[in-house]
mmCIF file of the C-alpha atoms, coordinates in Angstrom:
data_MODEL
# 
_entry.id   MODEL 
# 
loop_
_atom_site.group_PDB 
_atom_site.id 
_atom_site.type_symbol 
_atom_site.label_atom_id 
_atom_site.label_alt_id 
_atom_site.label_comp_id 
_atom_site.label_asym_id 
_atom_site.label_entity_id 
_atom_site.label_seq_id 
_atom_site.pdbx_PDB_ins_code 
_atom_site.Cartn_x 
_atom_site.Cartn_y 
_atom_site.Cartn_z 
_atom_site.occupancy 
_atom_site.B_iso_or_equiv 
_atom_site.pdbx_formal_charge 
_atom_site.auth_seq_id 
_atom_site.auth_comp_id 
_atom_site.auth_asym_id 
_atom_site.auth_atom_id 
_atom_site.pdbx_PDB_model_num 
ATOM 1   C CA . UNK A 1 1   ? 78.004  89.596  106.397 1.00 0.00 ? 1   UNK A CA 1 
ATOM 2   C CA . UNK A 1 2   ? 74.885  89.083  104.191 1.00 0.00 ? 2   UNK A CA 1 
ATOM 3   C CA . UNK A 1 3   ? 75.036  86.105  101.438 1.00 0.00 ? 3   UNK A CA 1 
ATOM 4   C CA . UNK A 1 4   ? 75.031  88.694  98.545  1.00 0.00 ? 4   UNK A CA 1 
ATOM 5   C CA . UNK A 1 5   ? 78.119  90.336  100.335 1.00 0.00 ? 5   UNK A CA 1 
ATOM 6   C CA . UNK A 1 6   ? 80.046  86.911  100.644 1.00 0.00 ? 6   UNK A CA 1 
ATOM 7   C CA . UNK A 1 7   ? 79.268  86.191  96.934  1.00 0.00 ? 7   UNK A CA 1 
ATOM 8   C CA . UNK A 1 8   ? 80.918  89.295  95.909  1.00 0.00 ? 8   UNK A CA 1 
ATOM 9   C CA . UNK A 1 9   ? 83.925  88.862  97.522  1.00 0.00 ? 9   UNK A CA 1 
ATOM 10  C CA . UNK A 1 10  ? 87.184  86.910  95.799  1.00 0.00 ? 10  UNK A CA 1 
ATOM 11  C CA . UNK A 1 11  ? 88.653  83.897  97.428  1.00 0.00 ? 11  UNK A CA 1 
ATOM 12  C CA . UNK A 1 12  ? 92.168  83.014  97.703  1.00 0.00 ? 12  UNK A CA 1 
ATOM 13  C CA . UNK A 1 13  ? 93.336  79.408  96.807  1.00 0.00 ? 13  UNK A CA 1 
ATOM 14  C CA . UNK A 1 14  ? 93.516  78.596  100.456 1.00 0.00 ? 14  UNK A CA 1 
ATOM 15  C CA . UNK A 1 15  ? 89.982  79.892  101.481 1.00 0.00 ? 15  UNK A CA 1 
ATOM 16  C CA . UNK A 1 16  ? 89.053  76.308  101.694 1.00 0.00 ? 16  UNK A CA 1 
ATOM 17  C CA . UNK A 1 17  ? 91.655  75.593  104.141 1.00 0.00 ? 17  UNK A CA 1 
ATOM 18  C CA . UNK A 1 18  ? 91.038  78.540  106.297 1.00 0.00 ? 18  UNK A CA 1 
ATOM 19  C CA . UNK A 1 19  ? 87.570  77.520  106.837 1.00 0.00 ? 19  UNK A CA 1 
ATOM 20  C CA . UNK A 1 20  ? 88.561  73.856  107.499 1.00 0.00 ? 20  UNK A CA 1 
ATOM 21  C CA . UNK A 1 21  ? 90.792  75.469  110.038 1.00 0.00 ? 21  UNK A CA 1 
ATOM 22  C CA . UNK A 1 22  ? 87.748  77.079  111.692 1.00 0.00 ? 22  UNK A CA 1 
ATOM 23  C CA . UNK A 1 23  ? 88.785  80.863  110.546 1.00 0.00 ? 23  UNK A CA 1 
ATOM 24  C CA . UNK A 1 24  ? 86.309  83.646  110.930 1.00 0.00 ? 24  UNK A CA 1 
ATOM 25  C CA . UNK A 1 25  ? 86.231  85.173  107.419 1.00 0.00 ? 25  UNK A CA 1 
ATOM 26  C CA . UNK A 1 26  ? 85.601  88.772  106.836 1.00 0.00 ? 26  UNK A CA 1 
ATOM 27  C CA . UNK A 1 27  ? 85.605  90.968  103.379 1.00 0.00 ? 27  UNK A CA 1 
ATOM 28  C CA . UNK A 1 28  ? 88.839  92.621  103.030 1.00 0.00 ? 28  UNK A CA 1 
ATOM 29  C CA . UNK A 1 29  ? 89.695  94.863  99.944  1.00 0.00 ? 29  UNK A CA 1 
ATOM 30  C CA . UNK A 1 30  ? 87.371  92.588  97.850  1.00 0.00 ? 30  UNK A CA 1 
ATOM 31  C CA . UNK A 1 31  ? 88.587  89.359  99.240  1.00 0.00 ? 31  UNK A CA 1 
ATOM 32  C CA . UNK A 1 32  ? 87.183  87.083  102.173 1.00 0.00 ? 32  UNK A CA 1 
ATOM 33  C CA . UNK A 1 33  ? 89.946  86.852  104.411 1.00 0.00 ? 33  UNK A CA 1 
ATOM 34  C CA . UNK A 1 34  ? 90.796  85.145  107.610 1.00 0.00 ? 34  UNK A CA 1 
ATOM 35  C CA . UNK A 1 35  ? 90.654  87.113  110.606 1.00 0.00 ? 35  UNK A CA 1 
ATOM 36  C CA . UNK A 1 36  ? 90.614  84.852  113.519 1.00 0.00 ? 36  UNK A CA 1 
ATOM 37  C CA . UNK A 1 37  ? 90.810  81.191  114.479 1.00 0.00 ? 37  UNK A CA 1 
ATOM 38  C CA . UNK A 1 38  ? 90.849  80.156  117.795 1.00 0.00 ? 38  UNK A CA 1 
ATOM 39  C CA . UNK A 1 39  ? 90.855  83.626  119.655 1.00 0.00 ? 39  UNK A CA 1 
ATOM 40  C CA . UNK A 1 40  ? 93.027  86.898  120.073 1.00 0.00 ? 40  UNK A CA 1 
ATOM 41  C CA . UNK A 1 41  ? 94.959  85.612  123.355 1.00 0.00 ? 41  UNK A CA 1 
ATOM 42  C CA . UNK A 1 42  ? 95.605  82.052  121.896 1.00 0.00 ? 42  UNK A CA 1 
ATOM 43  C CA . UNK A 1 43  ? 96.913  83.289  118.626 1.00 0.00 ? 43  UNK A CA 1 
ATOM 44  C CA . UNK A 1 44  ? 99.126  85.938  120.308 1.00 0.00 ? 44  UNK A CA 1 
ATOM 45  C CA . UNK A 1 45  ? 100.615 83.404  122.272 1.00 0.00 ? 45  UNK A CA 1 
ATOM 46  C CA . UNK A 1 46  ? 100.939 80.996  119.315 1.00 0.00 ? 46  UNK A CA 1 
ATOM 47  C CA . UNK A 1 47  ? 102.767 83.438  117.437 1.00 0.00 ? 47  UNK A CA 1 
ATOM 48  C CA . UNK A 1 48  ? 105.226 84.617  120.080 1.00 0.00 ? 48  UNK A CA 1 
ATOM 49  C CA . UNK A 1 49  ? 106.132 81.145  120.935 1.00 0.00 ? 49  UNK A CA 1 
ATOM 50  C CA . UNK A 1 50  ? 106.062 79.399  117.659 1.00 0.00 ? 50  UNK A CA 1 
ATOM 51  C CA . UNK A 1 51  ? 104.883 80.999  114.515 1.00 0.00 ? 51  UNK A CA 1 
ATOM 52  C CA . UNK A 1 52  ? 102.252 82.840  112.589 1.00 0.00 ? 52  UNK A CA 1 
ATOM 53  C CA . UNK A 1 53  ? 101.284 82.327  108.632 1.00 0.00 ? 53  UNK A CA 1 
ATOM 54  C CA . UNK A 1 54  ? 99.870  85.204  106.605 1.00 0.00 ? 54  UNK A CA 1 
ATOM 55  C CA . UNK A 1 55  ? 97.928  84.337  103.138 1.00 0.00 ? 55  UNK A CA 1 
ATOM 56  C CA . UNK A 1 56  ? 99.538  86.998  100.954 1.00 0.00 ? 56  UNK A CA 1 
ATOM 57  C CA . UNK A 1 57  ? 97.795  85.020  97.570  1.00 0.00 ? 57  UNK A CA 1 
ATOM 58  C CA . UNK A 1 58  ? 95.373  88.040  97.451  1.00 0.00 ? 58  UNK A CA 1 
ATOM 59  C CA . UNK A 1 59  ? 98.276  90.607  97.288  1.00 0.00 ? 59  UNK A CA 1 
ATOM 60  C CA . UNK A 1 60  ? 99.296  92.293  93.994  1.00 0.00 ? 60  UNK A CA 1 
ATOM 61  C CA . UNK A 1 61  ? 102.786 92.006  92.599  1.00 0.00 ? 61  UNK A CA 1 
ATOM 62  C CA . UNK A 1 62  ? 104.770 94.384  90.305  1.00 0.00 ? 62  UNK A CA 1 
ATOM 63  C CA . UNK A 1 63  ? 108.095 93.419  88.837  1.00 0.00 ? 63  UNK A CA 1 
ATOM 64  C CA . UNK A 1 64  ? 110.815 95.855  88.470  1.00 0.00 ? 64  UNK A CA 1 
ATOM 65  C CA . UNK A 1 65  ? 113.773 95.393  85.977  1.00 0.00 ? 65  UNK A CA 1 
ATOM 66  C CA . UNK A 1 66  ? 116.597 96.949  84.337  1.00 0.00 ? 66  UNK A CA 1 
ATOM 67  C CA . UNK A 1 67  ? 119.872 98.132  85.171  1.00 0.00 ? 67  UNK A CA 1 
ATOM 68  C CA . UNK A 1 68  ? 118.556 101.278 87.413  1.00 0.00 ? 68  UNK A CA 1 
ATOM 69  C CA . UNK A 1 69  ? 115.760 98.918  89.314  1.00 0.00 ? 69  UNK A CA 1 
ATOM 70  C CA . UNK A 1 70  ? 117.597 98.657  92.530  1.00 0.00 ? 70  UNK A CA 1 
ATOM 71  C CA . UNK A 1 71  ? 118.404 102.698 92.588  1.00 0.00 ? 71  UNK A CA 1 
ATOM 72  C CA . UNK A 1 72  ? 115.147 103.166 91.944  1.00 0.00 ? 72  UNK A CA 1 
ATOM 73  C CA . UNK A 1 73  ? 113.634 101.108 94.403  1.00 0.00 ? 73  UNK A CA 1 
ATOM 74  C CA . UNK A 1 74  ? 116.122 102.605 97.069  1.00 0.00 ? 74  UNK A CA 1 
ATOM 75  C CA . UNK A 1 75  ? 114.543 105.823 96.171  1.00 0.00 ? 75  UNK A CA 1 
ATOM 76  C CA . UNK A 1 76  ? 111.183 104.836 96.208  1.00 0.00 ? 76  UNK A CA 1 
ATOM 77  C CA . UNK A 1 77  ? 111.410 102.872 99.724  1.00 0.00 ? 77  UNK A CA 1 
ATOM 78  C CA . UNK A 1 78  ? 112.918 103.727 103.217 1.00 0.00 ? 78  UNK A CA 1 
ATOM 79  C CA . UNK A 1 79  ? 114.667 100.398 103.183 1.00 0.00 ? 79  UNK A CA 1 
ATOM 80  C CA . UNK A 1 80  ? 117.598 99.540  101.632 1.00 0.00 ? 80  UNK A CA 1 
ATOM 81  C CA . UNK A 1 81  ? 116.801 97.212  98.732  1.00 0.00 ? 81  UNK A CA 1 
ATOM 82  C CA . UNK A 1 82  ? 120.332 97.399  97.278  1.00 0.00 ? 82  UNK A CA 1 
ATOM 83  C CA . UNK A 1 83  ? 121.641 95.445  100.261 1.00 0.00 ? 83  UNK A CA 1 
ATOM 84  C CA . UNK A 1 84  ? 119.447 92.488  99.071  1.00 0.00 ? 84  UNK A CA 1 
ATOM 85  C CA . UNK A 1 85  ? 121.180 89.333  97.807  1.00 0.00 ? 85  UNK A CA 1 
ATOM 86  C CA . UNK A 1 86  ? 119.472 87.112  95.480  1.00 0.00 ? 86  UNK A CA 1 
ATOM 87  C CA . UNK A 1 87  ? 116.884 84.950  96.792  1.00 0.00 ? 87  UNK A CA 1 
ATOM 88  C CA . UNK A 1 88  ? 116.328 87.501  99.966  1.00 0.00 ? 88  UNK A CA 1 
ATOM 89  C CA . UNK A 1 89  ? 113.123 89.360  101.008 1.00 0.00 ? 89  UNK A CA 1 
ATOM 90  C CA . UNK A 1 90  ? 112.752 92.672  102.721 1.00 0.00 ? 90  UNK A CA 1 
ATOM 91  C CA . UNK A 1 91  ? 110.005 93.929  104.461 1.00 0.00 ? 91  UNK A CA 1 
ATOM 92  C CA . UNK A 1 92  ? 109.608 97.634  103.557 1.00 0.00 ? 92  UNK A CA 1 
ATOM 93  C CA . UNK A 1 93  ? 106.747 100.458 104.419 1.00 0.00 ? 93  UNK A CA 1 
ATOM 94  C CA . UNK A 1 94  ? 105.802 102.502 101.083 1.00 0.00 ? 94  UNK A CA 1 
ATOM 95  C CA . UNK A 1 95  ? 105.361 106.091 102.434 1.00 0.00 ? 95  UNK A CA 1 
ATOM 96  C CA . UNK A 1 96  ? 103.739 109.179 100.931 1.00 0.00 ? 96  UNK A CA 1 
ATOM 97  C CA . UNK A 1 97  ? 105.341 112.348 100.474 1.00 0.00 ? 97  UNK A CA 1 
ATOM 98  C CA . UNK A 1 98  ? 104.995 113.367 104.293 1.00 0.00 ? 98  UNK A CA 1 
ATOM 99  C CA . UNK A 1 99  ? 106.485 110.223 105.442 1.00 0.00 ? 99  UNK A CA 1 
ATOM 100 C CA . UNK A 1 100 ? 102.957 108.542 106.274 1.00 0.00 ? 100 UNK A CA 1 
ATOM 101 C CA . UNK A 1 101 ? 102.604 104.810 105.457 1.00 0.00 ? 101 UNK A CA 1 
ATOM 102 C CA . UNK A 1 102 ? 100.549 103.992 102.517 1.00 0.00 ? 102 UNK A CA 1 
ATOM 103 C CA . UNK A 1 103 ? 101.085 100.228 102.477 1.00 0.00 ? 103 UNK A CA 1 
ATOM 104 C CA . UNK A 1 104 ? 103.514 97.676  103.391 1.00 0.00 ? 104 UNK A CA 1 
ATOM 105 C CA . UNK A 1 105 ? 105.382 95.516  100.927 1.00 0.00 ? 105 UNK A CA 1 
ATOM 106 C CA . UNK A 1 106 ? 107.815 92.323  100.522 1.00 0.00 ? 106 UNK A CA 1 
ATOM 107 C CA . UNK A 1 107 ? 110.392 92.999  98.177  1.00 0.00 ? 107 UNK A CA 1 
ATOM 108 C CA . UNK A 1 108 ? 111.934 90.027  96.526  1.00 0.00 ? 108 UNK A CA 1 
ATOM 109 C CA . UNK A 1 109 ? 115.419 90.110  94.815  1.00 0.00 ? 109 UNK A CA 1 
ATOM 110 C CA . UNK A 1 110 ? 114.907 86.982  92.494  1.00 0.00 ? 110 UNK A CA 1 
ATOM 111 C CA . UNK A 1 111 ? 117.839 88.071  90.067  1.00 0.00 ? 111 UNK A CA 1 
ATOM 112 C CA . UNK A 1 112 ? 121.083 89.782  90.342  1.00 0.00 ? 112 UNK A CA 1 
ATOM 113 C CA . UNK A 1 113 ? 121.689 92.981  87.941  1.00 0.00 ? 113 UNK A CA 1 
ATOM 114 C CA . UNK A 1 114 ? 124.499 94.371  89.763  1.00 0.00 ? 114 UNK A CA 1 
# 
């Protein structure tokens, strides 16, 4: 990556921590994101035996409110948002009309609206 390309990319609030931890940073969707720290095998074993973290601070946020918010999301997503209790999170794909995955989402139920 050229210096100019790196300058055009946004940086998450955790950028310096990623670099300090030895991350190899790459452009992704207009952001400089960590792609690897120690190596594929070592990181695979670490995630399978301990834990892995993902910096989500670059991701967009949308709030859906109102009495029909749950029904709307249950129609939009293949997972059952209505089953979430306040404070729970659901990982869900967002699909196109043919059922192909457009992106993946984290759905948070922050408030209870019945």
